[in-house]
C-alpha positions, 0 to 999 in steps of 0.5 A: 615820499621820501625817507625824510619827509616821513621822518618830519611827518612822523615828528610832527604829528609826534609833537601835535601828540605831546602837545595834546596830552600836556593840556590833558595832564595834571601839572605836577608843581601846581599842588605845591605853588598852591600850598606855598600860595596858602602858606604865605597867606597865612603867614600874612594873616598871621602877622597882620594879627599879631601887629593889630594886638601889639598896637593894642597892647601899645595903646593900653600902655599909653593910656595906662602911662597918662594917669600917672602923669595926671595923678601928680598934682599940680599945685603941689610942685614940691611933690612934682619936682622931688618925682622928676630925676635931677641931672647931674651937672645941677648936682654938682651945682647944688655941691658947689653952692652947698661948699660956698655957705649958701642956703638951703632957700638960696641954693634952691632959688639958684638952680630952679630947685625945691627945698626938698630937693636941695636936701634930698642931693646933700643927703645923696652926696653925703652918702655917696662920699661927695661931702660938702662939709 
């Protein structure tokens, strides 16, 4: 046996020994990977719980808004119209019609508002400084 053959044989035996040793040795990163997996699972579970609670809260808010809307009497149009927001263009129309000298009832018919709303808008415009007189 030559020197080169003996070196090759020694390296082969060493590599087989290291391979067998690596099979039985503990993986140093295994614990770290397991901890990371566990933390990921906890985070996913917590996010699921948060989303579930958020969904319940959203549903409660929607349920809480519905009775408020249904509380408004359907036959009382003056009350339901007073509660809604009137667009600025309609307010300007009420101002112009008031300046033209139309009555509150005529303005209400032309602007699709109730007489109470027309009076409210006129009062609001008067306090804003946009007097119609």
